[in-house]
Phi, psi and omega in degrees: 000123180251126180244151177225125184243145172275130182274142188287334186278131178272187179298132184289152176241136179092151187296316186294314182286338183271324189239341184253290179263059183278148173260357182282123183300332182289317178294319180295321176300317179293323177299315176301318183298313182290329173299314179295324179296322176293317183295324185294328179282330171295313181298319180292321177301316178298321181293323178294318178299321178297312183297318181298316182290326180296326184266321180237076190294341181261004182293142173260119186263129179306138180074342183242340179071210179280146176254112179279164180305319180291330176293323179299316180295326175297319178299317179301313181301308188285326176299309181298315183296311183295319182291317183291312187274311191265357174241297187291333177268325188281311187292307186294319183271304183292322183280284182293322180299314179297319184288314194255341180304307180300320183293319183290341177254005175082024180263154178284336181191182171289163183297320184235086184300319181293317176299324178297313177299315180298322181295321178294310185292332173293320176297319179298314177301318179302316180295319179296319178295320178298315180293330180298334180298336178293333195251003180269169179299129182092340177081191183288162185291160182250010193266011180078162184291343177276348174061038186299132171277155007274356181304316183283345187264353183239110185300334183270007187286332184199164185303321183273004186269017176269238182298326179302319179291322176300315180297321178301313181294316181297319178301313179297320179297317178297318179298320179299316178299317178299317182292323177296319177297316179297318182297315178302319180296314181297313184296314181297318181301313182293320183285330190248339191244020179289145179290166178300129181090347180275078176288166179302324182274009169251001179289144171300154180295338172299316180295321177298317182293320177293324180295309181293323176299319179296320177297317177300315180297320180297322183276330188267320186290333176297323179294315179294322178300315179298317180297320179296321178297315178299321180294319177298321179296317178301319185285326193240344184245343178096013176288172183225058177284320188240358184253118181284162177286155177077012182281137176216155177242122180255133180060038185290159174278123177275158177296131179307150005268024185291333181074200182285142174244130182272358183283159175259124182256120177273129181270126187269047173252164182207124168093003180280169183231112173301329180293333177299319178297317181299318179297314181294318182295313185282339171297328168280318194295325180283316170304328178301324176304317183277335171300323180285322192262332184299317177299324175298320176299319178297315180296316179300317178299315180300314186284322181298320178292314184297315186269351171268353181053049185209143176301147178301135182285119176069058183305310184294324177297323178296316179299312181293328176294320177298317177296319179299318177299318180298317181291308184293335180302338182268357185240017183237010188299335184293343180290348172281352190236020178302332182282352190278357180089023180292160178304139176303329179291319176296315179300320181297319181292319177295324179296317178299314181294325179294319176294326182293327182290344175289341183293305178298325177296321178292322177302313180298317181297314180292327177291324173299316179295323177295326176296321181283337186297126179054037179256172178255084188287132171258108186276061173273167189306314179301324179293321178300318179293322179295318176295320176299322176300311181298318179301313181292320180297319180288312182293323176290325181289335181295334178275351180297315180301331176298314183282349177280347180262118181307322184294334177264327182294323183300313175286335184268343195301315183262029178246177180292350179299321184292310177297329176298316180297306189282338175291321179293307191277328182254318187282286188288326177300313178299322179292324175297324174297323177293317177300316180301312179298323180297309182293326182288314187262354180307315180301321181287324183285320190239356175077010180226158179266142171279159182291121185293315184294316177298322179296318179294318179298315181299316182297311184294315181294322180292320179295316178297316180298321180298313179294325179294333179278308196264338174293311176300333180294328172300317181294320177299322178296318178292339175270009173074029172285123184287151173265163181071359174282140184280336179201157185238004186290342181269352185262115188298319186288349179261000184301320182289347180268351183300319177300324177293322177295321176298316179301314181297320180296315177298318179297320180295316180297316181295317181295322176296317179296327179298331181297341177288341171298316178297316182299314180298314180299316183298307186284329175294316181293329181302325184248330187241356183295155178297145180299140182262147172281175182292333182218069185294335183265000185055051181264173192248342190279170195294332182296339181268003177266347184257178183291165179240120344295161184296148176292177187303317182265014174080322185231021175062033178084356180252104180290125182290153173244125187265128181242352186222167174286175187277350187228054181270083177248151178053046182280123179299133177087350179282148182294332176241176181274013177210154179236121178293154180297336183264358179297149177301155182300327183294337181299323185263018182297131184274000000 
């Protein structure tokens, strides 16, 4: 049953209602996008500081001074948290999803516009609370982006585990609330507001990826929210959910300016389980991997078909693969915990399920290759990013089966191999999906074209830089270089690896500088780029049937009627090499 409702709110009047507290899903999508763009540069700055300290631990950095070991762990914590939550989760779903989901299904807006506005501003508050952790006494937390207990559960455990850790937990809890509101909105919009003729199997794969991502978010963020509340209670009320009895800290670091304390502090908790936190966190954490990557898969599918001028290979198989990833994503969290001493039988079952989740991912990869096979590829900038996404997803995914085997994961788990793997497949691959979406949808969002040559240069240099950073990191992991260590100059067996670390650091700095090509291109094109036509890429989905930029109700009062699937390219007998979803049925007559 497809329903279409007229939304009560008209075109906004005044700057505040139009651009700040807007109910328009398009404005909210742009707000999410710029929030993520701000967050990504904070995250990149922290990563550069980490790399510099790892190679030159005694260096004094302008504006930052010396980086102590505990400061380094704080950088690790905040870099991971900001990138995972405020970039990889916020931009693909909150940004592009908010802007284009209603247009691609022929709806005038999201199902709950006020809730949509609230979800953005709640996310914004969450980001501000997270940044505030840098500036309180003791600084930001030291417990890593995973917040492992009991370190995160005992305020006296480390310098940053005081107010900074409380702010970190509160920020994550606020973010969970925002994500739950957004997920409900996405699911309801897709189920209730599709245009006439827009059956589920006529939706673009982008909409399918946003739909399954919303379901994952609805089921996963509630678990993390509950875990965060329990952690706050352990820290501030004296409960014992995650803190075991008999725990003590000897020679602990006191909150500055107290310095080192030689006393032994007995923690008065009893009966908690640190492993309970790991179970709750990773039950959220593994679906989060797919919350970050599924929208990128949808964008890559959309672009590969559009720029190959060919229908997506195996549309229904792609849909079922997205569903399979969503289901299996909830039953593999234990592979993050092979080091915890779990039963070999339990580890074996998680290992089998982890290998199984590679099947739908492989289906998608082979279908992407099938789409490109014998096609007429247009190597424009969005297509280059989509191909880069597939490259990173495949190369990052190949190291996954190693970590899925307990016998291999145990020696590799605490080495550089793991961050190398997840940065490729979840981190940079998802960011390439964001770049692809930016170049593809920029004309529709802002009415202007981005510079093609600058886009191509940025794409190629970023792809080379990414491989220069993370491929050698796999080798360092196999050579047993530990992760989360602030420096390696004191470890004799790592001396021969220092040149490789220097190479990675130089590659990281250059790759970060290359991102300013994108920034210059983005903001220059925003004001000076050539005017875009309504359908510059000759694409078929509904967003390209409306004006550029779209009017307030998306379609100027004319609700579209859908007659075709989303990827009707190279149709025999059609007057052009593509058929829009709204074209009459006779246009596509074979």
